[in-house]
C-alpha positions in Angstrom: 19.0 -29.8 62.4 17.5 -33.1 61.5 18.6 -35.5 58.7 17.2 -38.7 57.1 19.5 -40.8 55.0 18.3 -42.7 52.0 18.6 -46.6 51.7 21.5 -45.9 49.5 24.0 -44.5 52.1 25.7 -46.5 54.5 26.7 -46.5 58.1 29.7 -44.5 57.4 27.7 -41.4 56.1 25.9 -41.8 59.5 28.9 -41.9 61.5 30.0 -38.7 59.8 26.9 -37.0 60.4 26.5 -38.2 64.1 30.3 -37.3 64.6 29.4 -33.7 64.2 26.4 -33.6 66.5 23.5 -33.8 64.2 20.3 -35.7 64.6 20.1 -38.7 62.1 17.9 -41.4 61.1 17.8 -43.6 58.0 15.6 -45.1 55.7 17.2 -48.6 57.1 16.7 -48.0 60.8 13.0 -47.1 60.1 12.1 -50.1 57.9 11.2 -47.8 54.9 13.4 -49.7 52.1 11.8 -49.8 48.9 9.3 -46.6 49.8 8.6 -44.8 46.8 10.1 -41.0 46.6 7.0 -39.2 46.9 6.5 -40.8 50.0 9.9 -40.8 51.2 10.0 -36.9 50.3 6.6 -36.5 52.4 7.8 -38.2 55.1 10.9 -36.5 55.4 8.9 -33.3 55.2 6.6 -34.6 58.1 9.7 -35.3 60.3 11.2 -31.7 59.3 14.2 -34.0 58.3 16.4 -33.0 55.4 16.6 -36.1 53.0 20.3 -36.8 52.2 20.3 -39.1 49.2 22.4 -40.1 45.9 19.3 -40.5 44.3 19.2 -37.5 41.4 15.5 -37.7 40.7 14.9 -36.0 44.2 16.6 -32.7 42.1 13.4 -32.4 40.0 12.3 -29.0 41.6 8.4 -29.4 40.0 8.1 -32.9 41.5 9.9 -32.1 44.7 9.5 -28.5 45.5 11.7 -27.1 48.2 8.7 -25.1 49.8 7.1 -28.7 50.5 10.3 -29.9 52.1 12.4 -29.5 55.0 15.5 -29.9 52.5 17.2 -32.3 50.2 20.8 -33.1 49.9 21.9 -35.1 47.0 25.4 -36.5 47.1 26.6 -36.5 43.5 29.2 -39.3 43.2 29.3 -40.2 39.7 28.2 -42.8 37.7 30.4 -45.4 39.5 29.7 -44.4 43.2 32.5 -45.8 45.5 32.2 -45.8 49.0 35.3 -43.2 49.1 33.7 -40.8 46.7 30.3 -41.1 48.8 32.2 -40.3 52.2 33.8 -37.4 50.4 30.8 -35.9 49.3 29.5 -35.9 52.5 32.5 -34.8 54.0 32.2 -31.9 51.7 28.5 -31.5 52.8 29.4 -31.1 56.4 32.1 -28.8 55.6 29.4 -26.5 53.6 27.1 -26.5 56.3 29.5 -24.3 58.5 28.4 -21.5 56.5 25.1 -22.5 55.3 22.0 -24.4 56.1 20.4 -27.1 53.7 17.1 -26.7 55.6 14.2 -25.8 52.8 16.6 -26.0 50.0 18.0 -28.3 47.5 21.7 -28.8 47.6 23.7 -31.0 45.0 27.0 -31.8 46.5 29.5 -32.3 43.5 33.3 -32.7 44.0 34.8 -29.6 45.1 31.5 -27.7 44.7 27.9 -27.3 46.3 25.4 -26.1 44.1 22.5 -24.6 46.0 18.5 -23.9 45.2 17.2 -22.0 47.7 13.5 -22.1 48.7 11.2 -20.1 46.2 
């Protein structure tokens, strides 16, 4: 499984995914900072990478349909995101992947629960 981390996620999230053996690219390492959401969504689809982000806008299924993507994961860390909260959501996401795959779906990872919208 391949992932792309949005520019709003740091090295610690990248390290958490890499430690579990996943292929991870980042918006920053690919010099895509400031890319508009639609373009980033399309780049991830072309690269067959699941986008992992804090941006709730990617949860709008009419604008970002699961049928047109490799998958989207939104880490919900509340109105005042802290590094600890973000890393906690990333660890919860990794744990949830032991029983489900985010490929082709929208996952919203909240404290102590994961909401999954499957490909339609």
